[in-house]
C-alpha positions as CSV (number, residue, x, y, z in Angstrom):
1,M,7.2,24.4,-17.9
2,R,8.4,24.5,-14.4
3,T,5.0,23.9,-13.1
4,R,4.7,20.6,-15.1
5,L,8.0,19.3,-13.8
6,V,7.0,20.0,-10.2
7,R,3.8,18.0,-10.7
8,I,5.6,15.0,-12.2
9,A,8.0,15.0,-9.3
10,C,5.2,15.1,-6.8
11,L,3.5,12.2,-8.6
12,F,6.6,10.0,-8.3
13,T,7.1,10.7,-4.7
14,S,3.5,9.6,-3.9
15,I,3.9,6.3,-5.9
16,A,7.3,5.3,-4.4
17,P,6.1,4.1,-0.9
18,T,3.3,2.0,-2.4
19,A,5.8,0.3,-4.9
20,A,8.2,-0.4,-2.0
21,A,5.4,-2.1,0.0
22,V,4.4,-4.2,-3.0
23,M,8.0,-5.2,-3.6
24,G,8.5,-6.2,0.0
25,L,5.4,-8.3,0.0
26,A,6.5,-10.2,-3.1
27,S,9.9,-10.9,-1.7
28,S,8.7,-12.3,1.7
29,P,8.8,-16.1,2.1
30,A,5.7,-18.4,2.5
31,P,6.1,-18.8,6.3
32,A,5.6,-15.0,6.6
33,L,2.2,-15.3,4.9
34,A,1.3,-18.1,7.2
35,E,2.2,-16.0,10.2
36,E,0.0,-13.1,9.0
37,K,-3.0,-15.5,8.7
38,S,-2.4,-17.0,12.1
39,S,-4.3,-16.0,15.1
40,P,-3.1,-13.0,17.2
41,A,-2.3,-15.4,20.1
42,Q,0.1,-17.4,18.0
43,Q,1.7,-14.2,16.6
44,S,2.5,-13.0,20.1
45,E,4.2,-16.4,21.1
46,G,7.7,-17.2,20.0
47,P,9.0,-20.3,18.4
48,G,9.8,-21.9,21.7
49,S,6.2,-21.6,23.0
50,A,4.6,-24.0,20.5
51,L,2.0,-26.4,22.0
52,P,2.9,-30.1,22.4
53,T,1.3,-32.5,20.0
54,E,0.2,-34.8,22.8
55,G,-2.8,-32.7,23.8
56,P,-4.0,-29.3,25.0
57,K,-2.3,-27.5,27.9
58,A,-3.5,-27.9,31.4
59,G,-6.1,-25.3,32.3
60,A,-6.9,-24.5,28.7
61,A,-10.5,-23.9,27.8
62,P,-12.1,-26.9,26.0
63,P,-13.0,-26.4,22.4
64,P,-16.5,-25.3,21.7
65,A,-19.1,-27.9,20.8
66,G,-19.2,-28.8,17.1
67,S,-15.7,-27.6,16.4
68,K,-13.2,-30.0,14.7
69,V,-9.9,-30.6,16.3
70,A,-7.0,-31.9,14.2
71,A,-5.6,-35.2,15.3
72,P,-1.9,-35.2,16.2
73,K,0.3,-36.5,13.4
74,A,2.4,-39.5,13.9
75,S,6.2,-39.1,13.8
76,V,8.0,-40.3,10.7
77,G,10.2,-42.8,12.6
78,A,7.4,-44.5,14.5
79,P,6.6,-48.2,13.5
80,K,3.3,-48.9,11.8
81,T,0.9,-50.8,13.9
82,N,-0.7,-52.5,10.8
83,A,2.6,-53.9,9.5
84,K,2.7,-57.7,9.2
85,K,5.3,-59.5,11.3
86,K,7.6,-61.8,9.4
87,A,7.8,-65.4,10.5
88,P,11.1,-66.5,11.8
89,E,13.2,-68.4,9.2
90,S,14.1,-72.0,9.9
91,P,17.8,-72.8,9.8
92,P,19.0,-74.4,6.5
93,L,19.3,-78.1,6.3
94,P,22.7,-79.8,6.1
95,P,23.8,-81.1,2.7
96,S,23.2,-84.7,1.6
97,P,25.7,-87.2,3.1
98,A,25.6,-89.3,-0.1
99,R,29.1,-89.9,-1.6
100,L,29.6,-90.9,-5.2
101,W,32.7,-92.9,-6.4
102,L,33.8,-94.0,-9.9
103,I,36.3,-96.8,-9.9
104,A,38.0,-97.2,-13.3
105,P,40.9,-99.7,-13.2
106,S,41.5,-99.6,-16.9
107,P,40.2,-97.5,-19.8
108,H,38.2,-100.3,-21.4
109,G,36.3,-101.4,-18.3
110,P,34.6,-102.8,-16.5
111,W,34.1,-99.8,-14.2
112,T,32.3,-99.7,-10.9
113,L,29.7,-97.2,-9.7
114,R,29.5,-96.8,-5.9
115,I,27.3,-94.7,-3.7
116,D,27.9,-94.5,0.1
117,N,25.7,-93.3,2.9
118,E,28.1,-91.4,5.2
119,G,25.4,-89.9,7.4
120,E,23.5,-91.0,10.5
121,R,20.1,-91.3,8.9
122,P,18.8,-93.5,6.0
123,M,18.4,-92.1,2.5
124,R,16.6,-93.0,-0.7
125,I,18.5,-93.2,-4.0
126,P,17.8,-94.3,-7.6
127,A,20.1,-97.3,-8.2
128,D,20.5,-97.0,-11.9
129,V,23.8,-96.7,-13.8
130,R,22.0,-95.1,-16.7
131,L,21.8,-91.8,-14.8
132,L,25.5,-91.3,-15.1
133,R,27.0,-88.5,-17.2
134,L,30.7,-88.4,-18.1
135,E,32.8,-85.6,-19.4
136,V,36.1,-87.0,-20.8
137,D,39.0,-84.6,-21.5
138,T,41.5,-86.1,-24.0
139,L,45.2,-85.2,-23.8
140,N,46.0,-85.4,-27.5
141,K,47.3,-82.1,-28.5
142,R,46.0,-82.4,-32.1
143,T,42.5,-83.5,-31.1
144,K,42.2,-82.1,-27.6
145,K,38.5,-81.9,-26.9
146,T,35.8,-82.7,-24.3
147,V,33.6,-85.7,-25.0
148,R,30.3,-85.8,-23.2
149,C,28.9,-89.3,-22.7
150,A,25.4,-90.2,-21.5
151,A,22.8,-92.8,-22.1
152,P,20.5,-92.0,-25.1
153,A,16.9,-90.8,-24.6
154,G,15.3,-94.1,-25.3
155,L,17.5,-95.9,-22.7
156,K,17.8,-93.4,-19.9
157,P,14.8,-93.2,-17.5
158,S,12.9,-89.9,-18.0
159,G,12.0,-89.7,-14.3
160,F,12.8,-91.3,-11.0
161,P,12.9,-95.1,-11.6
162,E,10.6,-96.4,-8.9
163,R,11.6,-100.0,-9.5
164,R,15.2,-99.0,-8.8
165,A,14.5,-97.1,-5.6
166,L,16.9,-98.3,-2.9
167,L,16.9,-97.4,0.8
168,L,20.5,-97.1,2.2
169,A,21.0,-97.3,5.9
170,P,23.9,-95.5,7.6
171,G,27.1,-97.4,6.7
172,Q,25.6,-99.1,3.6
173,S,26.5,-98.6,-0.1
174,Y,25.3,-99.5,-3.6
175,M,27.8,-100.9,-6.0
176,E,27.4,-101.9,-9.7
177,H,29.8,-102.9,-12.4
178,F,29.2,-101.6,-15.9
179,D,30.8,-101.2,-19.3
180,P,31.7,-97.6,-20.0
181,R,30.9,-98.1,-23.7
182,L,27.3,-98.1,-22.7
183,L,27.6,-94.3,-22.2
184,C,30.6,-93.5,-24.5
185,F,29.2,-95.4,-27.6
186,G,30.4,-95.2,-31.2
187,K,33.0,-92.7,-32.0
188,D,33.0,-91.5,-28.4
189,E,34.7,-94.7,-27.4
190,A,38.0,-93.4,-28.7
191,A,38.1,-90.9,-25.8
192,L,38.5,-93.8,-23.3
193,A,42.3,-93.9,-23.5
194,G,45.2,-93.7,-21.0
195,G,45.7,-90.2,-19.6
196,S,42.1,-89.0,-20.2
197,V,40.5,-87.0,-17.4
198,V,36.9,-88.1,-16.4
199,R,34.4,-86.0,-14.5
200,T,31.3,-87.8,-13.3
201,W,27.8,-86.6,-12.5
202,Y,25.0,-88.8,-11.3
203,G,21.3,-87.9,-11.4
204,W,19.7,-84.8,-12.6
205,G,21.1,-81.3,-13.0
206,P,20.6,-78.5,-10.4
207,P,18.3,-75.5,-11.3
208,P,20.0,-72.7,-13.2
209,K,21.8,-70.0,-11.3
210,W,19.3,-67.3,-12.2
211,S,16.4,-69.3,-10.8
212,K,15.4,-68.5,-7.2
213,K,13.2,-71.6,-6.8
214,P,14.4,-74.4,-4.6
215,P,15.4,-77.7,-6.3
216,A,12.4,-79.8,-7.4
217,A,12.1,-83.6,-7.7
218,P,13.4,-86.0,-8.9
219,F,16.4,-86.3,-6.6
220,A,19.5,-88.4,-6.7
221,A,19.5,-88.6,-2.8
222,E,16.8,-87.6,-0.4
223,S,16.0,-88.2,3.3
224,T,13.4,-90.8,4.4
225,D,12.5,-88.8,7.5
226,D,9.6,-86.3,8.0
227,P,10.7,-83.6,8.5
228,P,13.8,-84.3,6.4
229,A,17.2,-84.7,8.1
230,F,19.1,-83.2,5.2
231,A,18.6,-81.3,2.0
232,P,17.7,-83.3,-1.1
233,A,20.4,-83.5,-3.8
234,P,19.3,-83.3,-7.5
235,G,22.7,-84.8,-8.5
236,L,26.0,-86.1,-7.1
237,A,29.5,-85.4,-8.3
238,A,32.3,-87.9,-8.0
239,P,36.0,-87.1,-7.6
240,T,37.9,-86.5,-10.9
241,V,39.5,-89.7,-12.3
242,V,42.5,-90.0,-14.6
243,L,42.5,-93.2,-16.7
244,S,45.5,-95.4,-16.6
245,Y,47.4,-96.7,-19.6
246,G,46.6,-100.3,-18.7
247,L,49.0,-103.2,-18.1
248,P,51.0,-105.1,-20.7
249,P,49.4,-108.4,-21.8
250,K,51.9,-110.6,-19.9
251,E,51.5,-108.7,-16.7
252,A,47.7,-108.6,-17.0
253,A,47.6,-112.4,-17.6
254,A,49.9,-112.9,-14.5
255,N,47.6,-110.7,-12.4
256,D,44.5,-112.6,-13.6
257,A,46.2,-115.9,-12.7
258,G,47.0,-114.6,-9.3
259,G,50.7,-115.1,-9.7
260,A,50.4,-118.7,-8.8
261,E,52.8,-121.1,-10.5
262,P,51.8,-124.7,-11.2
263,A,53.2,-127.3,-8.9
264,S,56.2,-129.2,-10.2
265,P,56.2,-133.0,-10.6
266,V,58.7,-133.3,-7.8
267,D,56.3,-131.6,-5.4
268,E,53.5,-133.9,-6.5
269,T,55.5,-137.1,-6.0
270,A,56.8,-135.9,-2.7
271,Q,53.4,-136.2,-1.1
272,P,53.0,-139.5,0.9
273,P,50.5,-142.0,-0.6
274,A,47.3,-142.8,1.2
275,P,47.4,-145.9,3.3
276,G,46.0,-148.9,1.5
277,D,46.6,-147.5,-2.0
278,K,48.9,-150.0,-3.7
279,A,49.1,-148.1,-7.0
280,A,50.1,-144.9,-5.2
281,Q,52.6,-146.8,-3.1
282,S,54.2,-148.4,-6.2
283,S,54.3,-145.1,-8.0
284,G,55.8,-143.6,-4.9
285,D,58.4,-146.3,-4.8
286,K,59.3,-145.6,-8.4
287,A,59.4,-141.9,-7.9
288,A,61.7,-142.5,-4.9
289,Q,64.3,-144.2,-7.1
290,P,67.2,-141.9,-8.1
291,T,67.6,-140.7,-11.7
292,G,70.7,-142.8,-12.2
293,D,68.9,-146.0,-11.5
294,K,66.2,-145.1,-14.0
295,A,68.8,-144.5,-16.7
296,A,70.5,-147.8,-15.9
297,Q,67.3,-149.8,-16.1
298,P,66.0,-150.8,-19.6
299,R,62.8,-149.1,-20.6
300,D,61.1,-152.1,-22.2
301,E,61.6,-155.7,-22.8
302,K,63.1,-155.2,-26.3
303,A,65.7,-152.9,-24.9
304,A,66.5,-155.5,-22.2
305,Q,66.9,-158.2,-24.8
306,T,69.2,-156.2,-27.0
307,S,71.3,-155.3,-24.1
308,A,71.5,-159.0,-23.1
309,D,72.4,-160.1,-26.7
310,R,75.1,-157.5,-27.0
311,P,78.6,-159.0,-26.4
312,A,80.4,-157.9,-23.3
313,G,82.7,-155.0,-23.8
314,E,81.0,-153.7,-26.9
315,S,79.8,-150.1,-26.3
316,P,76.4,-149.0,-27.7
317,E,78.1,-146.0,-29.5
318,K,79.9,-148.4,-32.0
319,R,76.7,-149.9,-33.3
320,V,75.8,-148.6,-36.8
321,P,72.4,-147.0,-36.9
322,S,69.7,-148.3,-39.2
323,D,68.5,-146.5,-42.4
324,K,65.4,-145.3,-40.7
325,S,67.2,-143.6,-37.9
326,H,69.7,-142.2,-40.3
327,S,67.1,-140.7,-42.6
328,A,65.1,-139.1,-39.7
329,G,65.4,-135.3,-39.5
330,P,63.4,-132.2,-38.6
331,P,59.8,-132.1,-40.0
332,I,59.4,-130.3,-43.3
333,K,57.3,-127.2,-43.0
334,P,54.4,-126.9,-45.5
335,I,54.8,-124.3,-48.2
336,V,52.5,-121.4,-47.9
337,D,51.4,-119.5,-51.0
338,A,51.2,-115.9,-49.8
339,N,49.7,-114.8,-53.2
340,A,46.8,-117.3,-53.1
341,P,43.3,-115.8,-52.9
342,R,41.9,-115.7,-49.4
343,L,39.0,-113.9,-47.6
344,E,39.2,-111.5,-44.7
345,L,36.0,-110.8,-42.9
346,T,35.3,-107.5,-41.0
347,S,32.1,-106.2,-39.4
348,E,31.0,-102.7,-38.5
349,P,32.4,-101.6,-35.1
350,W,29.1,-100.6,-33.6
351,S,25.4,-100.6,-34.2
352,D,22.7,-98.6,-32.3
353,A,19.2,-100.1,-32.5
354,A,16.0,-98.7,-31.2
355,S,14.4,-102.2,-30.8
356,P,15.3,-105.9,-31.5
357,R,13.4,-105.7,-34.8
358,S,15.7,-103.0,-36.1
359,I,19.1,-104.7,-35.4
360,V,21.2,-104.7,-38.6
361,V,24.7,-105.9,-38.8
362,R,26.8,-105.2,-41.9
363,V,29.7,-107.6,-42.8
364,S,32.3,-107.2,-45.5
365,A,34.3,-110.0,-47.1
366,K,37.5,-108.9,-48.9
367,N,39.9,-110.8,-51.2
368,A,43.2,-110.2,-49.3
369,G,45.2,-112.4,-51.8
370,R,46.9,-111.4,-55.0
371,R,44.9,-113.5,-57.4
372,P,41.2,-113.5,-58.2
373,M,38.8,-116.0,-56.7
374,T,35.4,-117.4,-57.5
375,V,33.1,-117.6,-54.4
376,A,29.5,-117.6,-53.4
377,I,28.7,-115.4,-50.4
378,R,25.1,-115.5,-49.1
379,S,23.6,-114.1,-45.9
380,R,22.6,-117.6,-44.7
381,M,26.3,-118.6,-44.6
382,L,26.9,-116.2,-41.7
383,E,27.1,-117.5,-38.1
384,F,26.9,-115.1,-35.2
385,H,28.0,-115.5,-31.6
386,V,26.2,-113.1,-29.3
387,A,27.3,-112.2,-25.7
388,G,24.8,-110.0,-23.8
389,P,23.0,-109.5,-20.5
390,N,21.2,-112.8,-20.8
391,G,24.3,-114.8,-21.5
392,E,25.8,-116.2,-24.7
393,T,23.9,-117.4,-27.8
394,S,25.0,-118.9,-31.0
395,C,23.1,-118.2,-34.3
396,A,24.2,-121.0,-36.6
397,A,24.7,-120.8,-40.3
398,A,22.8,-122.9,-42.8
399,P,24.4,-126.1,-44.3
400,P,25.5,-126.2,-47.9
401,T,22.7,-126.9,-50.4
402,G,24.5,-127.5,-53.7
403,A,21.7,-125.7,-55.5
404,I,23.1,-122.2,-56.0
405,P,22.7,-121.0,-59.6
406,R,25.7,-119.9,-61.6
407,D,24.9,-116.3,-61.6
408,L,25.2,-116.2,-57.7
409,F,28.9,-117.1,-57.9
410,R,31.0,-114.0,-58.2
411,T,34.5,-113.3,-59.1
412,L,36.5,-111.1,-56.6
413,K,39.6,-109.5,-57.9
414,P,42.5,-108.8,-55.5
415,G,41.3,-106.1,-53.0
416,A,37.7,-106.4,-54.0
417,S,35.0,-107.0,-51.4
418,A,31.4,-108.1,-51.0
419,D,29.1,-106.5,-48.4
420,V,26.2,-108.3,-46.7
421,S,23.6,-106.7,-44.4
422,L,21.5,-108.9,-42.2
423,L,18.7,-108.5,-39.7
424,L,19.8,-110.5,-36.7
425,R,16.2,-111.1,-35.6
426,E,15.8,-113.3,-38.6
427,V,18.8,-115.5,-37.8
428,C,19.0,-115.6,-34.0
429,P,16.5,-117.1,-31.6
430,A,13.5,-114.9,-30.7
431,D,14.7,-114.3,-27.1
432,T,18.3,-113.4,-27.9
433,F,17.8,-109.6,-27.7
434,N,14.9,-109.5,-25.2
435,R,16.8,-107.2,-22.7
436,E,18.0,-103.6,-23.1
437,G,21.7,-103.0,-22.9
438,L,25.0,-103.9,-24.6
439,Y,25.7,-106.9,-26.8
440,E,28.9,-108.1,-28.5
441,V,28.4,-109.8,-31.8
442,T,31.1,-111.9,-33.5
443,A,30.4,-113.0,-37.1
444,T,31.8,-116.1,-38.9
445,L,31.5,-116.8,-42.7
446,H,31.0,-120.4,-43.8
447,A,31.8,-120.3,-47.5
448,N,30.7,-123.9,-48.1
449,E,29.5,-124.0,-51.7
450,P,32.3,-125.5,-53.9
451,G,30.2,-125.3,-57.1
452,S,31.4,-128.7,-58.3
453,E,28.0,-129.5,-59.7
454,L,28.4,-126.5,-62.1
455,G,31.9,-127.4,-63.0
456,L,33.4,-124.6,-60.9
457,D,36.3,-124.6,-58.4
458,A,35.0,-122.1,-55.9
459,Y,36.7,-120.9,-52.8
460,T,35.6,-122.6,-49.6
461,A,36.7,-121.8,-46.1
462,V,35.5,-120.9,-42.6
463,V,36.5,-117.3,-42.1
464,P,36.0,-115.6,-38.6
465,A,35.7,-111.9,-38.4
466,K,38.7,-109.9,-37.4
467,N,36.6,-107.7,-35.0
468,T,33.4,-107.7,-33.0
469,T,30.4,-105.5,-33.4
470,L,29.2,-103.6,-30.3
471,L,25.5,-103.5,-30.3
472,R,23.3,-101.3,-28.1
473,V,19.5,-102.0,-27.8
474,K,17.6,-99.0,-26.4
475,S,14.2,-100.6,-26.0
476,A,13.2,-104.3,-25.5
477,P,10.4,-106.4,-23.9
478,E,12.5,-107.0,-20.7
479,P,13.9,-104.1,-18.6
480,F,17.5,-103.2,-18.3
481,Y,17.8,-104.8,-14.9
482,A,16.7,-108.4,-14.2
483,A,16.8,-108.2,-10.4
484,A,16.0,-105.6,-7.8
485,P,18.9,-103.6,-6.3
486,R,20.4,-104.4,-2.9
487,A,22.6,-102.6,-0.5
488,V,26.0,-103.9,0.8
489,P,28.1,-102.8,3.7
490,T,30.4,-99.9,2.9
491,P,33.8,-101.4,2.2
492,K,36.6,-100.3,4.4
493,P,39.6,-98.4,2.8
494,E,42.0,-101.3,3.3
495,A,39.5,-103.9,2.0
496,S,38.0,-101.8,-0.9
497,Q,39.7,-103.8,-3.6
498,A,38.7,-107.1,-2.3
499,S,35.1,-106.0,-1.9
500,E,34.8,-104.9,-5.5
501,H,34.8,-108.5,-6.6
502,E,32.0,-109.3,-4.2
503,A,29.8,-106.4,-5.2
504,H,26.4,-106.8,-6.8
505,D,26.9,-107.2,-10.5
506,E,23.8,-107.0,-12.6
């Protein structure tokens, strides 16, 4: 037993050095293995005796023929020789010197569009008011909202209007008067009231914020130089405008008249007569006489005769007036029957037409009295007065025929109405609506069929409409503008109001 224990102990003692060597080899790092595999010369040198990477040492033996020598590795921080050099970036262009103004004296127009060239080089702009966009903020607490007004798709140019291209020299401007209802049409017209805030944009919108591409044509203002003198502008923004509440009718009429009062008759008679003018001299002599002399003189021969026949000492107050003078009194006012039947004519406030062929106006005739009436209302009895870009036109109604059958006479009870729709192209001359733009149409009803040939007592009257119809034509044979745009000198601040009346109005 003891002999077996001695042998096992001897076996463990012989295995222990080998296991220790194996454990030490496994625990040594990778650089140690690399050092064992290196040449004896490298093992003998220390860390500080490493060869430089530039080349072999001086006096070292050249490598044997056919042997491969590793090329020195480039340092990490060294620049690459194959890298492309970036071209120097050009300085950014200055912004466009175009300045946009919106002049709104009153909420209902007319307004003025003005573009100034405040730079030192010429520019090119599209002179077209249809490129305007308005954002109107109303101040009504109950209906506070933002109304966006712009020309419709059929009326607004889709691209740059080449016919309206205008070159502005330094110190020149483009000015145009327009009706704001061209943009704020229909129900949006209610936003044009006193106190509303108007923000204006002219042209096309800029690219979205997430887009890295430069702005692309069309532009609202661009340079005419090559290379350009300033950066192109897709759109222009005007200063914010607050609409006024307007002037009272009396003050507005006084302003329109210029505040000038008509000359008095005394001023007219005070002027000396021209030499040789006997009538003027005689009238001047008469005007030079005092008022007392005029009163003392008899006005006509009859008055002179009666004064001569009157006994001396008899005053004119003691004479008894005649019956005619005694019965004279204030004129008797005619009696008005407020309950009698009568017609009131109204038309729709606005109409938007794609072309002249599709212009439809709807008119309503209402019995505003308190008793029923018998009346004949036909479309041919309507007369229209049209005011538009080409001037004013009258579309006359047809005369009475006396041949209307009995069943076309209708009875309108109090408060009842009769509606009539009419194509204006069938009534008005062919060239009335040949241009695109805004028109104001006023209707008048000529109820001129008495029905006496049928034994009727029909209502007859000429009834004008209480309101006008605002008509917008999007497409027509003639363009929106009849003449080419022109530039005007930029008005000075002190003379800006006077220059607005002299601006180009198309």
